[in-house]
MARVEXFI-733099 format. One record per residue: residue number from 1; residue in one letter; chain; x, y, z of N, C-alpha, C in turn. Coordinates in steps of 0.2 Angstrom, whole numbers, padded with zeros to 4 digits. Example, Ala and Ser with C-alpha at 12.3 -4.5 7.8 and 13.67 -1.06 7.14 Angstrom:
2
(1; "a"; "A"; (0066; -0028; 0039); (0062; -0022; 0039); (0066; -0016; 0039))
(2; "s"; "A"; (0064; -0011; 0035); (0068; -0005; 0036); (0064; 0000; 0039))
end
This chain:
231
(1; "m"; "A"; (0098; 0063; 0289); (0098; 0066; 0283); (0098; 0071; 0281))
(2; "t"; "A"; (0103; 0075; 0280); (0103; 0082; 0280); (0104; 0086; 0274))
(3; "v"; "A"; (0100; 0086; 0267); (0102; 0086; 0260); (0097; 0092; 0260))
(4; "t"; "A"; (0099; 0096; 0255); (0094; 0100; 0250); (0091; 0098; 0244))
(5; "s"; "A"; (0085; 0102; 0242); (0085; 0099; 0235); (0081; 0104; 0230))
(6; "r"; "A"; (0082; 0104; 0225); (0076; 0107; 0220); (0077; 0105; 0213))
(7; "w"; "A"; (0072; 0107; 0208); (0071; 0104; 0202); (0075; 0110; 0199))
(8; "i"; "A"; (0081; 0109; 0191); (0083; 0114; 0188); (0083; 0113; 0182))
(9; "d"; "A"; (0085; 0117; 0177); (0084; 0115; 0171); (0090; 0113; 0167))
(10; "i"; "A"; (0089; 0108; 0162); (0093; 0105; 0159); (0094; 0108; 0152))
(11; "p"; "A"; (0100; 0110; 0148); (0097; 0115; 0141); (0100; 0107; 0137))
(12; "t"; "A"; (0096; 0107; 0130); (0096; 0103; 0126); (0094; 0108; 0119))
(13; "n"; "A"; (0097; 0104; 0112); (0097; 0108; 0107); (0089; 0109; 0106))
(14; "d"; "A"; (0083; 0107; 0110); (0075; 0104; 0108); (0074; 0110; 0113))
(15; "g"; "A"; (0077; 0113; 0116); (0075; 0117; 0123); (0075; 0113; 0131))
(16; "p"; "A"; (0075; 0116; 0134); (0076; 0113; 0142); (0072; 0108; 0144))
(17; "f"; "A"; (0075; 0103; 0149); (0070; 0101; 0152); (0072; 0099; 0159))
(18; "q"; "A"; (0068; 0096; 0165); (0070; 0097; 0170); (0074; 0090; 0174))
(19; "g"; "A"; (0078; 0090; 0180); (0083; 0088; 0183); (0080; 0089; 0191))
(20; "y"; "A"; (0079; 0083; 0196); (0080; 0085; 0202); (0086; 0083; 0205))
(21; "l"; "A"; (0087; 0089; 0208); (0095; 0090; 0209); (0095; 0089; 0219))
(22; "a"; "A"; (0099; 0085; 0219); (0100; 0085; 0228); (0106; 0084; 0230))
(23; "l"; "A"; (0108; 0090; 0235); (0114; 0092; 0238); (0116; 0090; 0243))
(24; "p"; "A"; (0121; 0087; 0245); (0125; 0085; 0253); (0126; 0091; 0257))
(25; "k"; "A"; (0127; 0089; 0263); (0126; 0092; 0269); (0133; 0099; 0268))
(26; "s"; "A"; (0139; 0095; 0264); (0144; 0100; 0264); (0141; 0107; 0259))
(27; "g"; "A"; (0136; 0104; 0253); (0136; 0108; 0250); (0140; 0108; 0241))
(28; "k"; "A"; (0143; 0102; 0242); (0148; 0101; 0235); (0151; 0092; 0237))
(29; "g"; "A"; (0153; 0092; 0229); (0155; 0083; 0231); (0157; 0082; 0223))
(30; "p"; "A"; (0157; 0076; 0222); (0158; 0072; 0214); (0150; 0072; 0213))
(31; "g"; "A"; (0151; 0070; 0207); (0141; 0069; 0204); (0140; 0062; 0200))
(32; "v"; "A"; (0134; 0062; 0204); (0130; 0056; 0200); (0124; 0058; 0195))
(33; "v"; "A"; (0122; 0055; 0192); (0117; 0056; 0187); (0113; 0051; 0189))
(34; "i"; "A"; (0105; 0048; 0193); (0102; 0045; 0195); (0097; 0045; 0190))
(35; "i"; "A"; (0096; 0039; 0184); (0093; 0038; 0180); (0086; 0032; 0181))
(36; "q"; "A"; (0082; 0035; 0181); (0076; 0033; 0183); (0072; 0026; 0179))
(37; "e"; "A"; (0066; 0024; 0182); (0064; 0017; 0180); (0060; 0020; 0175))
(38; "i"; "A"; (0054; 0016; 0173); (0049; 0018; 0168); (0043; 0021; 0172))
(39; "f"; "A"; (0045; 0023; 0178); (0040; 0026; 0182); (0041; 0033; 0182))
(40; "g"; "A"; (0046; 0037; 0181); (0046; 0044; 0181); (0050; 0045; 0187))
(41; "v"; "A"; (0051; 0051; 0186); (0054; 0053; 0193); (0051; 0053; 0199))
(42; "n"; "A"; (0049; 0050; 0202); (0043; 0047; 0206); (0048; 0048; 0213))
(43; "s"; "A"; (0044; 0047; 0220); (0046; 0047; 0226); (0052; 0043; 0227))
(44; "h"; "A"; (0052; 0037; 0224); (0057; 0032; 0225); (0063; 0035; 0222))
(45; "i"; "A"; (0063; 0038; 0215); (0071; 0039; 0213); (0072; 0046; 0216))
(46; "r"; "A"; (0068; 0049; 0217); (0071; 0056; 0224); (0074; 0054; 0228))
(47; "a"; "A"; (0071; 0049; 0232); (0073; 0046; 0238); (0082; 0043; 0236))
(48; "v"; "A"; (0081; 0041; 0231); (0089; 0036; 0229); (0094; 0044; 0228))
(49; "a"; "A"; (0091; 0049; 0226); (0096; 0054; 0225); (0098; 0058; 0231))
(50; "d"; "A"; (0092; 0058; 0235); (0094; 0060; 0242); (0098; 0056; 0245))
(51; "q"; "A"; (0099; 0048; 0245); (0101; 0045; 0247); (0110; 0046; 0245))
(52; "y"; "A"; (0110; 0045; 0239); (0118; 0049; 0236); (0122; 0054; 0239))
(53; "a"; "A"; (0115; 0060; 0240); (0119; 0066; 0242); (0120; 0066; 0249))
(54; "a"; "A"; (0116; 0064; 0252); (0118; 0059; 0261); (0126; 0056; 0260))
(55; "d"; "A"; (0126; 0054; 0255); (0132; 0050; 0255); (0138; 0054; 0252))
(56; "g"; "A"; (0137; 0061; 0253); (0142; 0065; 0249); (0141; 0068; 0244))
(57; "y"; "A"; (0137; 0065; 0238); (0138; 0067; 0231); (0132; 0072; 0229))
(58; "v"; "A"; (0133; 0077; 0225); (0129; 0080; 0221); (0125; 0077; 0217))
(59; "a"; "A"; (0119; 0074; 0215); (0115; 0069; 0213); (0110; 0072; 0208))
(60; "i"; "A"; (0108; 0073; 0203); (0103; 0075; 0200); (0100; 0068; 0195))
(61; "a"; "A"; (0092; 0068; 0196); (0089; 0063; 0191); (0085; 0068; 0186))
(62; "p"; "A"; (0088; 0067; 0179); (0083; 0070; 0175); (0078; 0066; 0174))
(63; "d"; "A"; (0073; 0072; 0173); (0066; 0070; 0170); (0066; 0066; 0162))
(64; "i"; "A"; (0068; 0060; 0161); (0069; 0056; 0155); (0061; 0056; 0151))
(65; "f"; "A"; (0057; 0056; 0154); (0051; 0055; 0150); (0048; 0062; 0147))
(66; "w"; "A"; (0053; 0067; 0148); (0048; 0076; 0145); (0048; 0077; 0139))
(67; "r"; "A"; (0050; 0073; 0135); (0048; 0073; 0126); (0042; 0069; 0127))
(68; "v"; "A"; (0040; 0065; 0130); (0032; 0062; 0129); (0025; 0063; 0134))
(69; "q"; "A"; (0029; 0066; 0142); (0025; 0070; 0146); (0027; 0070; 0153))
(70; "p"; "A"; (0031; 0077; 0153); (0035; 0080; 0158); (0031; 0079; 0166))
(71; "r"; "A"; (0037; 0079; 0169); (0038; 0076; 0176); (0031; 0071; 0180))
(72; "v"; "A"; (0030; 0066; 0176); (0025; 0060; 0177); (0028; 0059; 0184))
(73; "e"; "A"; (0025; 0056; 0186); (0027; 0051; 0193); (0021; 0046; 0193))
(74; "l"; "A"; (0023; 0041; 0194); (0020; 0035; 0193); (0022; 0030; 0198))
(75; "t"; "A"; (0015; 0027; 0201); (0018; 0020; 0209); (0019; 0013; 0203))
(76; "y"; "A"; (0020; 0007; 0207); (0023; 0002; 0203); (0017; -0004; 0202))
(77; "a"; "A"; (0010; -0001; 0202); (0004; -0006; 0202); (-0001; -0005; 0196))
(78; "g"; "A"; (-0007; -0009; 0195); (-0013; -0005; 0192); (-0011; -0002; 0186))
(79; "a"; "A"; (-0014; 0004; 0186); (-0015; 0007; 0180); (-0008; 0013; 0179))
(80; "d"; "A"; (-0006; 0013; 0185); (0002; 0017; 0183); (0005; 0011; 0181))
(81; "y"; "A"; (0007; 0006; 0183); (0010; 0000; 0179); (0009; 0002; 0171))
(82; "q"; "A"; (0003; 0002; 0169); (0000; 0002; 0163); (0001; 0007; 0159))
(83; "k"; "A"; (0002; 0013; 0163); (0004; 0019; 0159); (0012; 0021; 0159))
(84; "a"; "A"; (0014; 0017; 0164); (0021; 0018; 0161); (0024; 0012; 0156))
(85; "l"; "A"; (0022; 0008; 0155); (0022; 0004; 0150); (0020; 0006; 0143))
(86; "e"; "A"; (0015; 0012; 0142); (0013; 0016; 0137); (0018; 0022; 0137))
(87; "l"; "A"; (0022; 0024; 0141); (0026; 0029; 0140); (0032; 0027; 0138))
(88; "h"; "A"; (0032; 0021; 0142); (0039; 0018; 0137); (0039; 0016; 0131))
(89; "g"; "A"; (0033; 0015; 0129); (0033; 0013; 0123); (0032; 0018; 0118))
(90; "k"; "A"; (0032; 0024; 0120); (0032; 0029; 0116); (0041; 0034; 0116))
(91; "l"; "A"; (0044; 0031; 0120); (0051; 0033; 0121); (0055; 0033; 0116))
(92; "d"; "A"; (0059; 0039; 0113); (0064; 0037; 0107); (0071; 0038; 0113))
(93; "v"; "A"; (0073; 0030; 0114); (0079; 0029; 0117); (0085; 0032; 0117))
(94; "g"; "A"; (0086; 0035; 0108); (0093; 0036; 0106); (0091; 0044; 0109))
(95; "l"; "A"; (0086; 0047; 0108); (0085; 0054; 0113); (0087; 0054; 0119))
(96; "a"; "A"; (0082; 0049; 0122); (0081; 0048; 0129); (0092; 0047; 0132))
(97; "a"; "A"; (0095; 0044; 0129); (0103; 0043; 0130); (0105; 0050; 0128))
(98; "s"; "A"; (0103; 0054; 0124); (0104; 0061; 0123); (0105; 0065; 0129))
(99; "d"; "A"; (0099; 0064; 0131); (0096; 0067; 0135); (0100; 0067; 0142))
(100; "v"; "A"; (0101; 0061; 0143); (0106; 0058; 0148); (0112; 0062; 0148))
(101; "k"; "A"; (0114; 0062; 0142); (0121; 0066; 0142); (0122; 0073; 0142))
(102; "a"; "A"; (0115; 0075; 0141); (0115; 0083; 0143); (0113; 0084; 0151))
(103; "a"; "A"; (0113; 0080; 0154); (0111; 0080; 0160); (0117; 0080; 0164))
(104; "a"; "A"; (0123; 0075; 0161); (0128; 0073; 0165); (0132; 0080; 0163))
(105; "a"; "A"; (0131; 0083; 0158); (0136; 0089; 0156); (0134; 0095; 0163))
(106; "a"; "A"; (0126; 0097; 0161); (0124; 0100; 0164); (0125; 0101; 0172))
(107; "l"; "A"; (0127; 0095; 0174); (0129; 0093; 0182); (0137; 0095; 0183))
(108; "r"; "A"; (0139; 0093; 0177); (0147; 0095; 0177); (0148; 0101; 0177))
(109; "a"; "A"; (0144; 0106; 0175); (0145; 0114; 0173); (0143; 0118; 0181))
(110; "l"; "A"; (0140; 0112; 0186); (0138; 0116; 0192); (0144; 0118; 0197))
(111; "p"; "A"; (0143; 0124; 0200); (0149; 0124; 0204); (0151; 0121; 0210))
(112; "e"; "A"; (0145; 0117; 0211); (0146; 0111; 0217); (0147; 0105; 0215))
(113; "v"; "A"; (0150; 0103; 0211); (0151; 0097; 0208); (0158; 0097; 0207))
(114; "t"; "A"; (0163; 0095; 0212); (0170; 0096; 0211); (0175; 0089; 0208))
(115; "g"; "A"; (0172; 0083; 0207); (0175; 0079; 0207); (0171; 0075; 0200))
(116; "k"; "A"; (0174; 0067; 0199); (0171; 0064; 0193); (0163; 0065; 0193))
(117; "v"; "A"; (0160; 0063; 0186); (0151; 0061; 0186); (0151; 0053; 0186))
(118; "a"; "A"; (0147; 0051; 0187); (0145; 0045; 0186); (0138; 0044; 0185))
(119; "g"; "A"; (0136; 0038; 0181); (0128; 0037; 0179); (0125; 0031; 0183))
(120; "i"; "A"; (0121; 0033; 0186); (0117; 0025; 0191); (0110; 0026; 0189))
(121; "g"; "A"; (0109; 0019; 0186); (0104; 0019; 0183); (0102; 0014; 0184))
(122; "f"; "A"; (0094; 0013; 0184); (0088; 0007; 0186); (0083; 0005; 0181))
(123; "c"; "A"; (0083; -0001; 0178); (0079; -0003; 0173); (0081; 0000; 0168))
(124; "l"; "A"; (0076; 0004; 0165); (0076; 0008; 0158); (0083; 0012; 0160))
(125; "g"; "A"; (0083; 0014; 0165); (0089; 0019; 0169); (0097; 0016; 0166))
(126; "g"; "A"; (0096; 0009; 0170); (0103; 0004; 0168); (0104; 0005; 0160))
(127; "r"; "A"; (0098; 0004; 0156); (0100; 0002; 0150); (0102; 0009; 0147))
(128; "l"; "A"; (0099; 0016; 0150); (0102; 0022; 0146); (0107; 0025; 0151))
(129; "t"; "A"; (0111; 0021; 0156); (0118; 0023; 0158); (0123; 0020; 0154))
(130; "y"; "A"; (0120; 0014; 0152); (0125; 0010; 0147); (0127; 0015; 0140))
(131; "l"; "A"; (0121; 0017; 0138); (0120; 0020; 0131); (0125; 0026; 0132))
(132; "a"; "A"; (0122; 0031; 0137); (0125; 0036; 0137); (0133; 0036; 0140))
(133; "a"; "A"; (0135; 0029; 0143); (0143; 0030; 0145); (0147; 0029; 0137))
(134; "a"; "A"; (0142; 0026; 0132); (0146; 0023; 0125); (0147; 0030; 0122))
(135; "q"; "A"; (0142; 0036; 0123); (0144; 0042; 0121); (0149; 0046; 0126))
(136; "g"; "A"; (0151; 0043; 0129); (0157; 0047; 0133); (0154; 0051; 0139))
(137; "a"; "A"; (0147; 0052; 0141); (0144; 0055; 0145); (0146; 0055; 0152))
(138; "f"; "A"; (0149; 0049; 0155); (0153; 0049; 0162); (0159; 0047; 0162))
(139; "d"; "A"; (0160; 0047; 0168); (0168; 0045; 0170); (0170; 0038; 0173))
(140; "l"; "A"; (0162; 0035; 0175); (0162; 0027; 0176); (0153; 0029; 0176))
(141; "g"; "A"; (0151; 0022; 0176); (0144; 0021; 0176); (0141; 0014; 0180))
(142; "v"; "A"; (0137; 0014; 0183); (0132; 0009; 0187); (0124; 0006; 0182))
(143; "a"; "A"; (0126; 0000; 0182); (0118; -0002; 0178); (0115; -0006; 0182))
(144; "y"; "A"; (0108; -0005; 0185); (0105; -0009; 0191); (0101; -0012; 0186))
(145; "y"; "A"; (0101; -0020; 0184); (0096; -0023; 0180); (0094; -0018; 0173))
(146; "g"; "A"; (0099; -0018; 0170); (0098; -0014; 0164); (0095; -0019; 0159))
(147; "g"; "A"; (0088; -0020; 0157); (0086; -0023; 0153); (0089; -0021; 0145))
(148; "g"; "A"; (0089; -0025; 0141); (0090; -0024; 0134); (0097; -0021; 0133))
(149; "i"; "A"; (0101; -0021; 0138); (0110; -0020; 0135); (0113; -0025; 0132))
(150; "q"; "A"; (0107; -0032; 0134); (0113; -0038; 0129); (0111; -0037; 0123))
(151; "n"; "A"; (0105; -0035; 0121); (0103; -0031; 0113); (0108; -0028; 0112))
(152; "q"; "A"; (0111; -0023; 0111); (0114; -0018; 0110); (0122; -0018; 0113))
(153; "l"; "A"; (0125; -0023; 0112); (0133; -0025; 0113); (0136; -0022; 0109))
(154; "d"; "A"; (0134; -0019; 0103); (0140; -0017; 0098); (0143; -0010; 0099))
(155; "v"; "A"; (0140; -0007; 0102); (0141; -0001; 0105); (0146; -0002; 0113))
(156; "a"; "A"; (0148; -0009; 0115); (0151; -0009; 0121); (0159; -0006; 0120))
(157; "d"; "A"; (0162; -0008; 0114); (0167; -0004; 0112); (0169; 0002; 0113))
(158; "n"; "A"; (0162; 0007; 0111); (0165; 0012; 0114); (0164; 0016; 0120))
(159; "i"; "A"; (0164; 0011; 0124); (0163; 0012; 0132); (0172; 0011; 0134))
(160; "d"; "A"; (0174; 0017; 0136); (0181; 0016; 0138); (0181; 0019; 0148))
(161; "v"; "A"; (0176; 0019; 0151); (0177; 0022; 0156); (0174; 0012; 0162))
(162; "p"; "A"; (0175; 0015; 0168); (0174; 0008; 0172); (0167; 0007; 0173))
(163; "m"; "A"; (0165; 0000; 0173); (0157; 0000; 0172); (0156; -0005; 0179))
(164; "l"; "A"; (0149; -0005; 0181); (0147; -0009; 0186); (0140; -0011; 0184))
(165; "f"; "A"; (0138; -0017; 0185); (0133; -0020; 0181); (0129; -0025; 0187))
(166; "h"; "A"; (0123; -0023; 0190); (0119; -0027; 0196); (0114; -0030; 0192))
(167; "y"; "A"; (0115; -0038; 0193); (0107; -0040; 0191); (0104; -0046; 0196))
(168; "g"; "A"; (0097; -0046; 0196); (0093; -0051; 0202); (0095; -0060; 0200))
(169; "e"; "A"; (0097; -0063; 0200); (0096; -0070; 0200); (0088; -0072; 0195))
(170; "l"; "A"; (0084; -0070; 0198); (0077; -0073; 0198); (0073; -0068; 0194))
(171; "d"; "A"; (0078; -0063; 0189); (0074; -0058; 0184); (0070; -0061; 0179))
(172; "a"; "A"; (0066; -0061; 0178); (0062; -0064; 0173); (0065; -0060; 0164))
(173; "h"; "A"; (0064; -0054; 0166); (0067; -0048; 0162); (0073; -0050; 0157))
(174; "i"; "A"; (0079; -0052; 0162); (0085; -0051; 0159); (0088; -0059; 0162))
(175; "p"; "A"; (0089; -0065; 0157); (0089; -0071; 0158); (0097; -0072; 0160))
(176; "a"; "A"; (0098; -0076; 0162); (0105; -0077; 0165); (0110; -0078; 0157))
(177; "s"; "A"; (0107; -0079; 0153); (0112; -0079; 0145); (0113; -0073; 0142))
(178; "a"; "A"; (0109; -0067; 0145); (0110; -0061; 0143); (0114; -0058; 0147))
(179; "v"; "A"; (0115; -0060; 0156); (0119; -0059; 0158); (0127; -0061; 0158))
(180; "a"; "A"; (0128; -0068; 0156); (0134; -0071; 0154); (0135; -0066; 0147))
(181; "d"; "A"; (0132; -0065; 0143); (0134; -0060; 0136); (0136; -0055; 0138))
(182; "v"; "A"; (0132; -0051; 0142); (0136; -0045; 0144); (0144; -0045; 0148))
(183; "k"; "A"; (0144; -0050; 0152); (0149; -0052; 0156); (0157; -0055; 0150))
(184; "q"; "A"; (0153; -0058; 0145); (0158; -0060; 0141); (0161; -0053; 0136))
(185; "k"; "A"; (0156; -0048; 0136); (0157; -0044; 0132); (0163; -0041; 0134))
(186; "f"; "A"; (0163; -0039; 0142); (0167; -0034; 0146); (0171; -0037; 0149))
(187; "a"; "A"; (0173; -0044; 0145); (0178; -0048; 0150); (0185; -0044; 0146))
(188; "g"; "A"; (0189; -0043; 0151); (0197; -0041; 0150); (0198; -0032; 0151))
(189; "k"; "A"; (0190; -0029; 0153); (0190; -0021; 0154); (0187; -0020; 0160))
(190; "d"; "A"; (0188; -0016; 0160); (0187; -0013; 0169); (0180; -0013; 0171))
(191; "a"; "A"; (0177; -0019; 0172); (0170; -0019; 0175); (0168; -0024; 0177))
(192; "e"; "A"; (0163; -0023; 0183); (0161; -0029; 0188); (0154; -0031; 0183))
(193; "v"; "A"; (0151; -0036; 0185); (0147; -0042; 0184); (0144; -0044; 0190))
(194; "f"; "A"; (0139; -0042; 0195); (0138; -0045; 0200); (0130; -0048; 0200))
(195; "v"; "A"; (0129; -0054; 0202); (0121; -0059; 0202); (0121; -0058; 0208))
(196; "y"; "A"; (0115; -0057; 0211); (0112; -0056; 0219); (0105; -0063; 0218))
(197; "p"; "A"; (0108; -0069; 0222); (0105; -0073; 0222); (0098; -0071; 0226))
(198; "n"; "A"; (0094; -0076; 0223); (0084; -0072; 0225); (0083; -0067; 0226))
(199; "a"; "A"; (0088; -0064; 0222); (0084; -0058; 0220); (0080; -0056; 0214))
(200; "d"; "A"; (0075; -0051; 0212); (0072; -0052; 0205); (0074; -0044; 0203))
(201; "h"; "A"; (0069; -0044; 0196); (0070; -0036; 0194); (0068; -0031; 0199))
(202; "g"; "A"; (0071; -0027; 0200); (0068; -0020; 0204); (0071; -0022; 0210))
(203; "f"; "A"; (0076; -0025; 0214); (0077; -0027; 0220); (0079; -0022; 0223))
(204; "n"; "A"; (0081; -0016; 0220); (0084; -0010; 0225); (0077; -0005; 0226))
(205; "c"; "A"; (0072; -0007; 0223); (0067; -0002; 0225); (0063; -0004; 0231))
(206; "t"; "A"; (0062; 0001; 0237); (0057; -0003; 0242); (0050; -0001; 0242))
(207; "d"; "A"; (0048; 0003; 0236); (0042; 0002; 0235); (0038; -0003; 0230))
(208; "r"; "A"; (0042; -0008; 0228); (0041; -0013; 0224); (0040; -0020; 0229))
(209; "a"; "A"; (0035; -0024; 0226); (0034; -0031; 0232); (0041; -0035; 0229))
(210; "s"; "A"; (0045; -0033; 0223); (0051; -0037; 0224); (0057; -0033; 0227))
(211; "y"; "A"; (0057; -0030; 0233); (0063; -0026; 0234); (0066; -0032; 0239))
(212; "n"; "A"; (0071; -0032; 0239); (0077; -0036; 0242); (0080; -0034; 0247))
(213; "q"; "A"; (0081; -0032; 0253); (0085; -0028; 0255); (0092; -0031; 0257))
(214; "p"; "A"; (0093; -0038; 0257); (0101; -0039; 0256); (0103; -0036; 0250))
(215; "a"; "A"; (0101; -0038; 0243); (0103; -0037; 0238); (0106; -0031; 0239))
(216; "s"; "A"; (0098; -0026; 0240); (0100; -0018; 0240); (0105; -0015; 0244))
(217; "a"; "A"; (0106; -0019; 0250); (0112; -0015; 0255); (0117; -0017; 0249))
(218; "l"; "A"; (0119; -0024; 0249); (0125; -0026; 0246); (0128; -0022; 0241))
(219; "a"; "A"; (0121; -0020; 0235); (0122; -0018; 0228); (0126; -0012; 0231))
(220; "h"; "A"; (0121; -0007; 0236); (0124; 0000; 0237); (0129; 0000; 0240))
(221; "g"; "A"; (0131; -0004; 0244); (0138; -0005; 0246); (0143; -0004; 0241))
(222; "r"; "A"; (0144; -0010; 0236); (0148; -0011; 0231); (0147; -0005; 0225))
(223; "t"; "A"; (0143; -0001; 0224); (0143; 0004; 0222); (0145; 0009; 0225))
(224; "l"; "A"; (0147; 0011; 0231); (0148; 0015; 0233); (0158; 0015; 0234))
(225; "t"; "A"; (0158; 0008; 0235); (0165; 0007; 0234); (0168; 0009; 0228))
(226; "f"; "A"; (0165; 0005; 0222); (0166; 0005; 0215); (0167; 0014; 0215))
(227; "l"; "A"; (0163; 0019; 0217); (0163; 0025; 0216); (0170; 0028; 0220))
(228; "g"; "A"; (0170; 0026; 0225); (0175; 0028; 0229); (0185; 0026; 0229))
(229; "e"; "A"; (0182; 0020; 0226); (0189; 0018; 0222); (0190; 0021; 0216))
(230; "r"; "A"; (0187; 0022; 0211); (0187; 0026; 0204); (0186; 0031; 0204))
(231; "g"; "A"; (0184; 0036; 0209); (0180; 0043; 0207); (0185; 0047; 0208))
end
């Protein structure tokens, strides 16, 4: 994997915050905004950005918790897990969605970005991908196990870009009824909803006990196909 990376500033009306930028070997390509879970832009999220850079995308992972605690990096168990819940509880989701939109705008402005810009979010990031897409942030959006989307379906009508949703069948945080509600709301739109058998919440994350390699690989392949066909 030959990618280069650095942290860059992302401007907002409240001052700048930072994002982790990963560039492909070619140095240019379409853009993807990789949107974190509740654990910060940690080693896993940076690895996801690097993965998409290896796939030829210019990837940025914005620090969504910057207004609460900048550049936090957490693991997935013990005290770190409790800290993640605490930070999430302090997060203003509306402001976070606007920060995601700011990150997408900053990415578009980079000379390295030569194509469309997609949002790809995980857990909290999946919900923020959906909310930012409703604000016109992206050309297309991908939400992995985005908890809470089913409670904000009133903004779905504002989304006019292709969307892809990935869910785990065993995800206790997002019941099958919630997935069904999302699927029904997006019926007739350019949207796909996939449910992965025997996969739990966080199935894409190699650092979690719930990591599911077949589901992760299949979802990544579907995401790349989605980006390639509509990008």
